[in-house]
C-alpha positions, 0 to 999 in steps of 0.5 A: 336340313333333315328331310333334304337330306332324307330326300337326296339319299332317296333320289334316283340316280337317272330320274333324280326323283324319289325312288319308284319300285327301287331296284339293287344292282350287285355292285350296291346301287340303286335305281328305279325299276323302269329307270334301269330298265330303259338304260339296259333297253338302249345297251342292249345291242352292244351286249354289254351292261353297265351300271350308270353310277360306278360304270360296273359291267355285266356280261348278262343282263342281270335279273332285277330283284326289288330292294323291299327295305327302300321301297318301304322307306321311299313310300313312307317319305313320300306320304309324309311329304305334302303333295308339290306340283311343279306347275308351270305358269304360262302367260295370260294373253298366249292364248293360240299357244302355251308360253311360259311366263316371266313375270306376274303383275300383281296390278293387272293380276296377269303373268306375262311372257317376254314378249308381252312383258316388253309391252307391259306398263312400266308405271310403278303401279304394275308391281312386277314379281316372279310368275305365281299362282298365289295372288291372293297372298300378295293382296289385301283381302279387304280392299282387294289392292297391292300390299305395299306397306307394313305397319310396326305396331300390328306387324302387319303386311297391308295396303295403302288404303288400309294406311289412309282410311282403314283399320291401320289408320294413325298407325306407325307405317313402313314401306315393305322393302325398309320393312325388310332391310330392318328385319334382315338387318336384325336377322343378321345380327342374330345369325352373327350372335349364332355362328359365334355361339355356334364356334364357341360351342364347336371350341368346347365340343373340340376341348372336351374331345381333347381332354377325352384323348388325353383321359384314354391316353393316361388310363393307357399308361396307367394299365400298362404300368398296373399290368407290368406291376401285376405281372413282376408280382406273379414271378415273384411269388412263382420264385416264392412258391418254387424256393418254399416247396423246395424248402420244404421238400429238403426239410422233409427229406432230412426229417425223413433220414432222422426220424429213419435213425431213430427208427431203427433205434428204436427197434434195436431197444425194442428187441433187447427189451423183448429178450429181458420181457421174456427172461422176467416172465420165464423167472416169474414162472419157476415155483422153486422159491430158492431157484427164484431167490438164487437166480443170477446177479444180471436180473436186478440189472435187467429191471434197472436197464428196463428202466433205463430203457423206457426212459431212453425210448421217451428220449427218442420218442421226444426227438422223433416228435421235435424232429417232424415240426416244420421249421419256420419259413422266411418268405424274404 
């Protein structure tokens, strides 16, 4: 079957034979170089050249270029095919002229045209068949008689002599027509079974194709759902990201304002402490004991204020540190 299909693909539409030096036209059709050349030679007088397949028209005769790939395929195909000679079988008795034979007589070992066939013996001994040259396959190689019987024990076509006194004597024998009909009947049963199996195979293949289509449709539906879900999650994440970043920015602004106030308080405390430190340093540098002891009453208060100022500074620092802590974020 595959060989027949390939032979059809490699057949020139003009000569109906396998391509010989195939060429391809601009329209895509292929022909033997000699075939298309002959066609165009006959069209030369009209000044218009056409493709024999699709009737595409060319104002000028196209230059023919060989289709090398198709040429190689055709040559390789021909090399794998047995040589077949379509020899015409002529009448054996028409010696003055070659007249095609209509039938071949297996008994006479001769081919006959229609005229000689009318004159030929009509007895049952003269077995007629389609014109053939392979008469040896239709005669017994031992007795040179026409094969008329079929030995069912040896599954062989035999002549009458083989059955009567030859090596098939005593075997179960049938006529060729009877044996042929029995074999055809068996083949018909086999054909019915094979046809049934083929139909069942086609149904299973169709069922599998339907299952594949269902799977593809379901996969497409799940893919669409997952895509929509992921798209929704992505949008929610973007909204959450914007909200969290906004909260962080707002917290940063609040902390910055509070810390700025605390820093300003620390600067004020630092100036006060610097002033008191300077006064104490000046008092410490006095060499007169009486002047040190008779110092202002506020000196003792300065000492107390210094201790209280240190505690106040520590409190402010703790407030700065607590304000700098990031508050917890609720993701909902």
